C-alpha positions as CSV (number, residue, x, y, z in Angstrom):
1,X,102.9,84.2,74.1
2,X,99.9,85.6,72.1
3,X,100.6,89.0,72.9
4,X,104.1,88.9,71.9
5,X,103.2,87.5,68.2
6,X,100.9,90.4,68.2
7,X,103.2,93.0,69.3
8,X,105.6,91.7,66.8
9,X,103.2,91.7,64.1
10,X,102.1,95.1,64.8
11,X,105.6,96.3,65.0
12,X,106.6,94.9,61.7
13,X,103.5,96.4,60.2
14,X,104.4,99.9,61.7
15,X,107.9,99.5,60.2
16,X,106.9,98.6,56.9
17,X,104.1,101.3,56.7
18,X,106.8,104.0,57.9
19,X,109.0,102.9,55.1
20,X,106.3,103.0,52.5
21,X,105.7,106.8,53.8
22,X,109.5,107.7,54.0
23,X,109.6,106.6,50.3
24,X,106.4,108.8,49.5
25,X,108.0,111.8,51.4
26,X,111.4,111.1,49.1
27,X,109.4,111.2,46.1
28,X,107.7,114.7,47.1
29,X,104.1,113.1,47.5
30,X,101.6,114.7,50.0
31,X,101.0,112.7,53.3
32,X,97.4,111.9,54.1
33,X,96.2,112.2,57.8
34,X,96.7,108.5,58.3
35,X,100.3,108.5,57.1
36,X,100.9,111.3,59.7
37,X,99.3,109.2,62.4
38,X,101.3,106.1,61.3
39,X,104.7,107.9,61.7
40,X,103.5,109.4,65.1
41,X,102.7,106.0,66.3
42,X,105.9,104.5,64.9
43,X,107.9,107.0,67.1
44,X,105.5,106.5,69.9
45,X,106.1,102.8,69.4
46,X,110.3,103.4,69.6
47,X,110.2,105.6,72.5
48,X,108.1,102.9,74.4
49,X,110.7,100.3,73.5
50,X,113.6,102.9,74.6
51,X,111.7,103.6,78.0
52,X,111.1,99.7,78.6
53,X,114.9,99.1,77.9
54,X,115.6,101.9,80.6
55,X,113.3,100.4,82.8
56,X,115.0,96.8,82.4
57,X,118.3,98.4,82.9
58,X,117.5,100.0,86.0
59,X,115.8,96.7,87.3
60,X,118.9,94.8,86.6
61,X,120.8,97.5,88.6
62,X,118.5,97.6,91.4
63,X,118.4,93.7,91.6
64,X,122.1,93.9,91.6
65,X,121.9,96.2,94.7
66,X,119.6,94.5,96.5
67,X,121.5,91.3,96.2
68,X,124.5,93.0,97.6
69,X,122.6,94.6,100.4
70,X,121.0,90.9,101.2
71,X,124.8,89.5,101.3
72,X,125.7,92.4,103.6
73,X,122.2,91.5,106.0
74,X,123.4,87.9,105.9
75,X,126.8,88.8,107.1
76,X,125.7,90.8,109.8
77,X,123.1,88.2,110.9
78,X,126.2,85.6,111.1
79,X,128.3,88.2,112.9
80,X,125.4,88.8,115.4
81,X,124.9,85.0,115.6
82,X,128.6,84.9,116.6
83,X,128.6,87.3,119.0
84,X,125.2,86.0,120.8
85,X,127.2,82.8,121.3
86,X,130.2,84.6,122.5
87,X,128.1,86.6,125.0
88,X,126.2,83.5,126.2
89,X,129.7,81.8,126.6
90,X,130.7,84.6,128.8
91,X,127.9,84.8,130.7
92,X,127.9,80.9,131.5
93,X,131.6,81.4,132.6
94,X,130.5,84.4,135.1
95,X,127.7,82.4,136.4
96,X,130.2,79.3,137.0
97,X,132.7,81.7,138.7
98,X,129.9,83.3,140.9
99,X,128.8,80.0,142.0
100,X,132.5,78.8,143.0
101,X,133.0,82.0,145.0
102,X,129.6,81.6,146.7
103,X,130.5,78.1,147.6
104,X,134.0,79.0,149.0
105,X,133.2,82.6,150.1
């Protein structure tokens, strides 16, 4: 919570400082080293935000694919469970038939 507040305050400070520097540029004034550093920090911050958005988008996409895969795995598990029950039933039928054949044979 505190981190989010600090981050938003710093972003706002960078935005305002960048606006003042942009005004300075339009007035033809010379930029100080600090002005240049602030502009670089603002650009880095924007790139980090863009990267974070791409990461969030990839994460959302990956989670959707994982959910779809898990759904398919669950379906396969259910199919396998049904197949196991069917094989067990056939096995029981074969054993019963063999016992009957041995008794009458």
